[in-house]
N, C-alpha and C positions, 0 to 999 in steps of 0.2 A: 741482037734482038733486044728490044726494051719493051717493058711493061709500064703502064701507068701506075703511079703510086695511089693507094686506096684513098688517102686524104684528097689527093688532087682530083681524083674522080668524084669524090663526094662534093668538093666544093664546086666543080663544073655542074653537077646535077642540081645543087642548090641555086646557082645563078640561073640555070635554064628554068627551074621551077619559079624563081622570082620574076623572071622575064615574062613567062606565060600568064602568071597572076596579074602582072602589070597590064598585059595585053587584054585580059578579061575586063579590067577596069576601064581601059580605053574603049572596049567594045560596048560596055554599058552606056558609056558617056557620049557615044556616037548620036544616040537618040536623046539630044538635050532637052527636047520637049518634055519628055516623060519624067526625067530625073531634076530638071530645074525650072523650066518656064511654066509647065502646067501647075505645079505646086505654088509658084510665086504669083500666078494669075488668079488661082483659087484663094490665096491668102488676101490679095488685094480686093478681090470681089467680095470677100467675107468682110473685110473691114468697111467697104463702102455701104453694103447692105446692112451692117450692123449701125452704122452712124445714122442711116436714113431711118431706121427703125427707132433708134433713140430719139430722133427729132420728132417723130410722131407721137410718142408716149409724152402725155402732158405732166411731166414732173420737172421741178426745178433743179433737183440734185443730180449730180453725174450718175450715169447707170453703169453697171458692170455686166458684160457678156462673154461668152466663150467662142466667139466667132474665130479667134486665131487657131482653134483646134482643127479647123477644116482641112488644112494641108496634111494633117496627121492621117486622115482617113484616105486622102488621096494615095498615100504611100502604101496603103492596102492593096490597091490596084496596081500600083508601081512593082510591088513585090511579085504579083501574079505574072505581069508582063516581063519581069526581069528573067523569069524562068522560060516561059512559052515562047517568047521571041528570040532569046539569045542563045539558049542551050543548043539547038541545032547547029548554029553558026560556030559556037565554041568547040563542038565535036570535030567539025571540019577543020579547025585549027590544031588538032591533036592536043587538046586541052584535057587533062584528067578531070573527072567530077570534083575531086577535092580542090583542085586549082580553080575550077570555075566557081565553086562555091565560096572560096576564100575571096576571090576577085570580086564576086558579086556583092557580098557582105561589106567588104571594104568600100565599093562604090556607094553602097547605101548609106554607110556611116559617114562618108565624106559629104554626101548630100544632106543628111540629117544634121550634121554639124553646121552646114552652111545655113540651113533653114533655121536652125536654133539661134544662130548669130543674127539672123534677119528678125526673128522674134525679139530679141533683146534691143535691136536698134528702134523697132516700132515701139517697145515699151519705154525706151528713153524718150522718144519723140512725144509720147502720151504724157509722160512725167514733166517734161518741159512745158508742154502746152496746157497742163492741168486738164487733161482729157479732151484735147481738141477744142479748147476754149469753154469747158465746162459741160460738153455734151456727154461724154462717158469714156470708158475704157474697155479695150478689147484684149490688149496684151499684158498690160501691167496690172495683173490681178493680185489682191492681197495675198492669197495662199500661195501662188507661185513665188513670190518674191519675200515671203516671210523670213526665209534664212539668208537672203542675199541674192546677188545677180548671178553668181557662179552656179548656185544650186538651181535657180530658175532655169538657166541654160541647160543644166545637166538633166533636169526633169523634161523639158521640151524635147531634147535630143532622145531620151529614153522612150517617150511615147512614140516619136517618130519612127525609130528604129524598130520598136516592138511591132508597129503596124506593117512595116516592111516585111519582117521576118514571118509574121502570121500569114500575110498574103502570099509570101513564097512557100510556106508550108502547105497551104491549101492547094496551091498549084502543083506541088510535088504529089500531094495524095491523089489529085485528080489524073495526073499523068500515070501514076503508078497503078491505081485501082479503078479509075473511072468515075463518072458522075454519081453513081449509086453509093460508093463509099464516101465520096466528099459530102453528100447530102446526109448520110447517116452521122458523120463526124460532126457536121454543123447542128443537126438536131440534137445530138448527145451533149455538145457543149452548151447548147441554149437550155436543155433540161437541167444540167448541173447548175447553171446560172439561176434558173428559176428556183431550184431546190434551195440554193444558198439563200436567196432572198427570203423564201418561205421560212426556213429555220430562223433567220434573223428576225424576221417579223413575228413569228410565233413566240419566240423566247423573249420578245421586246429588247433586242439588243442594239437597236439602231442607235440610242444615245452613246453606247460604248464604241460603235463603229465610227461615229462622227468625231468623238474625242480621240479616238486612235489615229484618224487622219489628221486632226488638228495638231495633236502633240507629236506626231511622227515628223511632219514637215516635208517639204519637197525634195530636200536633199537625200534623206535616208530613204523616203519612198522610191526616188529614183534608183538608188542602188538595189533596193528589193526588185524594182521592175527590170533592171538589167540582168538580175540573177534568173528571172523568169525568162526573159528574152533569150538568154543563153540556153536554157533548158529546151525551149521551142526550137532554137537554132540547131541543136544537136539533134532533135527529132526529125527536123527537115532535112538535114544532111544524111541521116542514116536512110530516110525514105528516098532521097536522091540517088543514092549509091545503086539502088535496084530499080530506078526509073528507066523505062525504055523510051528512047528519043523517037 
């Protein structure tokens, strides 16, 4: 009679876990429209609309706009769909909640990295063409590229991933406690934001806030943003553990 060595059993379980996580990534990317084509289509539409608006405005100097942020907001809905559409299928695949969550976040990170790369490509085109022939800029914005191209990529990646994680967390709250709790959470967050704006305005701190953003730069701001994203991610995972499919 032979018994499996504990280290051998552990290695086998780790391989199985890795395989299931990879299966979750593949599951998420089955719907390429959600993770790839819709964000790219929204980005293309935002660029076209921004350029048309620039042409309407009677100004000779190149204009700057934030149309490139549009796909980031799309990832808010992508995060919602990643839970509501995929979690039931993952449970049928005998995937644990932890494996599903890691695989889903990995899929989101891959997609966010790809979108950030596209963002840099568009910014490069704008720089080479002097803003599409002097019309204006959508991606190559001064603040984003103040510290270099790598920091700009990291900032865009952070914003996109944060939007996904926030959407995923909203979906877990909805699945766990229902629409009443989700509505209460959204209202609570809105009130906190309004309170913060009120305090800054009342104490006349806006110059200090603007100075902080200007001096912090996109690179360090992205690091702070990733830390906040990690906190929200932990919260969404803890909620997911008790979510009923």
